[in-house]
ChimeraX commands (.cxc) that place a marker at each C-alpha (Angstrom):
marker #1 position 65.20,-41.06,162.69 radius 0.5
marker #1 position 68.20,-39.45,161.08 radius 0.5
marker #1 position 68.44,-35.90,159.71 radius 0.5
marker #1 position 68.60,-37.14,156.15 radius 0.5
marker #1 position 65.11,-38.79,156.54 radius 0.5
marker #1 position 63.59,-35.41,157.56 radius 0.5
marker #1 position 65.00,-33.80,154.40 radius 0.5
marker #1 position 63.81,-36.49,152.14 radius 0.5
marker #1 position 60.28,-36.02,153.45 radius 0.5
marker #1 position 60.16,-32.37,152.29 radius 0.5
marker #1 position 58.62,-31.96,148.81 radius 0.5
marker #1 position 60.69,-29.92,146.38 radius 0.5
marker #1 position 63.95,-30.09,148.46 radius 0.5
marker #1 position 65.96,-30.89,145.40 radius 0.5
marker #1 position 65.50,-27.35,144.01 radius 0.5
marker #1 position 67.37,-25.75,146.93 radius 0.5
marker #1 position 71.05,-27.00,146.06 radius 0.5
marker #1 position 70.39,-25.75,142.39 radius 0.5
marker #1 position 69.10,-22.34,143.40 radius 0.5
marker #1 position 72.05,-21.92,145.92 radius 0.5
marker #1 position 74.54,-22.84,143.23 radius 0.5
marker #1 position 72.98,-20.42,140.80 radius 0.5
marker #1 position 73.18,-17.59,143.40 radius 0.5
marker #1 position 76.79,-18.48,144.09 radius 0.5
marker #1 position 77.65,-18.48,140.44 radius 0.5
marker #1 position 76.00,-15.03,139.90 radius 0.5
marker #1 position 77.87,-13.53,142.88 radius 0.5
marker #1 position 81.19,-14.94,141.63 radius 0.5
marker #1 position 80.62,-13.62,138.18 radius 0.5
marker #1 position 79.67,-10.21,139.47 radius 0.5
marker #1 position 82.77,-9.96,141.63 radius 0.5
marker #1 position 84.93,-11.08,138.67 radius 0.5
marker #1 position 83.48,-8.46,136.53 radius 0.5
marker #1 position 83.93,-5.80,139.19 radius 0.5
marker #1 position 87.60,-6.72,139.59 radius 0.5
marker #1 position 88.43,-6.89,135.88 radius 0.5
marker #1 position 86.46,-3.91,134.89 radius 0.5
marker #1 position 87.42,-1.68,137.79 radius 0.5
marker #1 position 89.56,1.38,137.55 radius 0.5
marker #1 position 93.09,0.90,138.65 radius 0.5
marker #1 position 93.08,4.21,140.47 radius 0.5
marker #1 position 90.20,3.09,142.71 radius 0.5
marker #1 position 91.90,-0.12,143.64 radius 0.5
marker #1 position 95.16,1.82,144.30 radius 0.5
marker #1 position 93.18,4.11,146.64 radius 0.5
marker #1 position 91.73,1.11,148.46 radius 0.5
marker #1 position 95.15,-0.52,148.69 radius 0.5
marker #1 position 96.71,2.57,150.40 radius 0.5
marker #1 position 93.68,3.27,152.53 radius 0.5
marker #1 position 94.96,1.40,155.73 radius 0.5
marker #1 position 98.28,3.15,155.57 radius 0.5
marker #1 position 96.91,6.61,155.40 radius 0.5
marker #1 position 96.91,8.87,158.47 radius 0.5
marker #1 position 93.84,10.82,157.44 radius 0.5
marker #1 position 90.64,10.00,159.29 radius 0.5
marker link #1:1,2 radius 0.2
marker link #1:2,3 radius 0.2
marker link #1:3,4 radius 0.2
marker link #1:4,5 radius 0.2
marker link #1:5,6 radius 0.2
marker link #1:6,7 radius 0.2
marker link #1:7,8 radius 0.2
marker link #1:8,9 radius 0.2
marker link #1:9,10 radius 0.2
marker link #1:10,11 radius 0.2
marker link #1:11,12 radius 0.2
marker link #1:12,13 radius 0.2
marker link #1:13,14 radius 0.2
marker link #1:14,15 radius 0.2
marker link #1:15,16 radius 0.2
marker link #1:16,17 radius 0.2
marker link #1:17,18 radius 0.2
marker link #1:18,19 radius 0.2
marker link #1:19,20 radius 0.2
marker link #1:20,21 radius 0.2
marker link #1:21,22 radius 0.2
marker link #1:22,23 radius 0.2
marker link #1:23,24 radius 0.2
marker link #1:24,25 radius 0.2
marker link #1:25,26 radius 0.2
marker link #1:26,27 radius 0.2
marker link #1:27,28 radius 0.2
marker link #1:28,29 radius 0.2
marker link #1:29,30 radius 0.2
marker link #1:30,31 radius 0.2
marker link #1:31,32 radius 0.2
marker link #1:32,33 radius 0.2
marker link #1:33,34 radius 0.2
marker link #1:34,35 radius 0.2
marker link #1:35,36 radius 0.2
marker link #1:36,37 radius 0.2
marker link #1:37,38 radius 0.2
marker link #1:38,39 radius 0.2
marker link #1:39,40 radius 0.2
marker link #1:40,41 radius 0.2
marker link #1:41,42 radius 0.2
marker link #1:42,43 radius 0.2
marker link #1:43,44 radius 0.2
marker link #1:44,45 radius 0.2
marker link #1:45,46 radius 0.2
marker link #1:46,47 radius 0.2
marker link #1:47,48 radius 0.2
marker link #1:48,49 radius 0.2
marker link #1:49,50 radius 0.2
marker link #1:50,51 radius 0.2
marker link #1:51,52 radius 0.2
marker link #1:52,53 radius 0.2
marker link #1:53,54 radius 0.2
marker link #1:54,55 radius 0.2
view
């Protein structure tokens, strides 16, 4: 028996791809809002952080 046959026998399995797509889209939108609404000073600080000698 192939793996696809095991998945087909589970009731309600069709909802999982839709739920995972919805979670991905929410995360992608949240990251986009964070980037576009973020302060430039904060991003400049993060950009220079690896180069600073302060611990």
